[in-house]
N, C-alpha and C positions, 0 to 999 in steps of 0.2 A: 502697689501697684506696680507689674514689670515695668520698668523705663527701657526702652531702643533708641537707640541714637544712630543716624542714620545721617552718614559724612560724606560729601562730594570732596576729593582731593585737590580739586582742582578750584574748587569756588573762590570768586573773588581776583580773580589772575593767577595766583602766587599761592593760592591755599594754606600762605601763614597764619590766619585768623582759626580755620579749620584745625589748623595740627597743634595749637595752642588748645584748642577745646578736646582733641585726644588727648592731648597728655595728661591734661586735668582728669579724665577720667580714670585714670591709674587708683585717685581717691577711690573711685566708686568701683568695686570688685561684681557687685551683684550688675551691673547695667550692663546690655547685652548691643555688641557695637556690630554695625553691618559698613566697608565703605564703597564706593564706587571713584570711575577716575573721571566721569564727568556726570552730568544732570540726566544725560540724555541715557546713561547706561544704568541709570538706578533702580531698577526695574527686580534686578536679581537680588539685589541687597535689601529692597522693600518687601519682598516675597520672602526671604529669608527673616526677618522681624518678626512677619506676618505668623510663618512655623513655629518663631519662638512662645508666641501668644502673647505682645507687648501690649502692655495695656494704655500706654502714652508713648509717644512716636515724639523724640528729638528731631528737629531737620536741621543738622550743622551746614547751611550751604544758603545760597540766597534766593532770590527769587525764583528764577528758572527748576532749581532741585524742588522747593517747595511745591510749583508746580506738577512738575511728574512727580512727587510723592502723592498729590493730590488725585490727580490721574488713577495711580495705580491703586489709592481707600475706594474711588469712585466707581471707575468701567465695570462695564461689565466684564464676572470669571475674577474678581475681586480675590484674591489670596486672604483678605480680613473676614472672619464670619461676625464680626463685633469691631464697628468700626472705634479705632483708638483715638484720644485725646491727643492732639498737633499741637505740637512746641517747637516753631520755628524762630529760630537764631539768628542775630543780626552779624551775619558774617559772608555774608557775598557784597555784589561793588553798591548796590541801594538797599536792598530788603524791604521795601517799599511793605511791605505784607506782614514782618515779625514788627515793625516799627509803628505800627497801627495798630495791631494787635495787643504789646504793650513788652515788648522783650526788652531788657534793655539794653543800653548801646555798649557795654562792655560784655560779652560772651562767657567770658570764665564765672563772670556774675551771675548770667543768665543761666548755666548749665547747673550751677550750683544751688539756684534759688527750686529750679524745676523739680530736681531730685529731692532736694530739702521738702516743699510740697508735695509730692509720692511717698516720701518714708513717712511723713506725717499723715499722710491721708486726708488732706484739704485738697486736693485735686477741686471739688467740686464748686467750694468758697472762689477757684480763683480763673471759673469759664468764662468763657468770652466768643458768645454766639456769632456766625458770620454765615451770610449768603455764600456758595461759589458759582461764579461763572463756570455754565457749559457750553464749552464751546464746538458745534458741529460744523467744521468747513466743508465744502464742495467746492470743485470736483475733488480735491484733494484726500477726501475718504478719511479726515483726521476728527477727531473726538476728543477732546482735551477739556481738564478742569482748569480754572485759575481764578484770580482776584482781580487783574486790567488786561481790558483790552483798548489798543489804541491803533487809527489807522492813518495812512496816508501819511503824513506833517509827521506824526511821531516814527512812525518807521521809519524815515528817512533822518527826523532829528537822531533817533538812537544809531544809526548809521553814518551819522556826522560825527557824531562822539567817538566811535569807538576806534574812527580814523585818525582823528586829530591827537587825542589824548592814550599815551602809553596803555597797555594792556595792564590789571590791575584795577583797583581801587579810583585811583582817576578818571575811570570811566565814570563809575558811578556818583557819587549825589555829585561832586564838585565838579566834574565832567558835562554833566546834566543840567548842574544850576547855570555854568557859562554858557552855555548852548540855548538852555532858554531863555537869559537874561539878553543875548544878543540877538537871538532873534524876535523878540518881541520887541527890541529895540529898533528891528528893521522893519517890521511890522508900522509901527507906531511913526515912522518918519518916513514912511514908505519905499524903504528901497527894496528892488527886487532880488529874489531869490529862489532859485531853483527848489530849494527845500519847500519853503514857504507855498507853491503853486497849490491851490487849489484841484480838490480833487474831485472827480462825480460820484457820486454815491446814492443809493436809491436804497431810503430806509424805511421799514414796519416796525413799529413800536405800539407791543400787545395788538397786532392785527391791524395797525390801524398809518395807512401811508402817509407820509410827511410829505409837505408840498415843499421843500426845499429837496434843491438836487445838487447841489453845488458846496460845498463845506473845507474851512480853511484847518480847521480842528475838528476831531471824531473820538469820543472814547468812551467805555465804558468799563463802571467798576462796580464792586461788591465792599469796596473800602470807605472808612469813613474820610480820611488823608492820607494826599501824596508825599512823593517825599518833600522836603522843605516844607511839609505840611500844609502845604496848598491843596486848596480845595474847589477845584473847577465846578462845582453842580451845585444849583441851587431850587430845583425842582425840589415838586411834592408829589406825592402820591405813594401806594400803599408797598409798592413793586421791591424788589431785595436789589434791583439795579439799578447804579445813580448810572443815567446817560446825559449827556453831553454835546452837540455842535454847533459849531459856527462858521456861519457861511461869509465869505469875501465880502471885508469890510465891517465886522463887526469887531475887530481889534486898534479902528485906525481911533479910537478916544481913551487917554488915558484913564481917566474916570473911571469908564465903565472895564477898562482893563483888571485897575486895582478893585473895583467890586468885585469882580468874575475870579478871581484865583482866589479871595476870603469867603466866596461860596453864597455872594448875596447875589443877586437879581441885578443884571449891567446896565438896565432899565429903569431901575426903582420901579420895577412891577410893572412900568409900560408895556403894550406889547409890540416887539420890534420882531419882524419874519427872519432875523439874521441870526436869533438867537433861539435855542431850543434848550433846555433842561427836563429831566422828568424822572420820578422815579417810579420804573416800568419788570414790569415778571419779563419781557422778551423782545430781544431787538432783531430783527431780520435786515441785514445787511447785502446789496451787488452792488461788486466794486471792481475796479481794474487795478487799482494800487496795491504795495506791499501793506502788512500787518504786522501786529505784534500782539504774545500773550503771554505775560511774566516775562519778557525780555526774548523769549524765542519767537524770531523771524522769519516768517512767511513773504517769500519775494514775490512780486507783482503777478500777476497772472489774469489774461482776459474774462473776465461774467465770473468771477469767484466769488458762490456766496457764502455767508457767515450768519449762523442764526446762534445767539445768545440765550441761553438759559438759564434761571435762578431755581433750579428744583431742588437743590439741594443745600441742606445748612453743618455747617461743619462745625464740635467743638474743641476749639484753641483754648489753650493756658497761654493766660496771659503772667509773666513774672515779674512784674515793677514792684 
């Protein structure tokens, strides 16, 4: 199978881990390479790999680079006649998607394994199927694909992380962990914080309007686990989107928070309208606050509408 590597030269801030992978590729002259200086500019590089007929697309970058690659693969007018298998590496700041799919922490080990699997014709034995979020954002006119959507508080927490920690991997898992722990501490102690301010959001899941309209946490993902292996969703249902909403007051009990982050009902199954979690096929939200899709930031805009649909599945390559 023909392997192509898309590299975002600025991934992770410095691009150091991306550069390590590029250096390693000198061992594999048959691998087709394409580079971009940013996630946003990856389109031309991806199209060149499509023209080369790659069967396995290695994404040498972070969650933002993967999000751009998925959008190029799945959008109308995609250059790929047949969708390639996608193999994300953990060379970005957080690389949540690559971690969840099964890419080793060392990207050099990962690229060696991916190419070895392809050479041996064993790709089918290492496939990991995942639904992908399609986000339709109005009135922005944006139609993107990714794996993690966060609204309001998550958007503000990412901004806070980027403002406090130096550019690079410190803004990734390390910075996110510190900020998450700090914010949880403030919630549990009742300390005020602009970041933690609830947002007014009208939500429909699978066409049904939710009763709650104030949320302190709002997220939707097709991943099994997030960074630090957090799993803040416990709902049931056949849908490909894991949706969780927490209303004000939902974080005030340490026991509930402990259960929530481990993927267990924060109320031990009792009905409490402050908590909602379900596996659904669509989420439609109307809100004024900011939002993020795989780290791409969308600033607050009055009356914005985001529609999330899990209408595509992608074959990923797990190389553990």
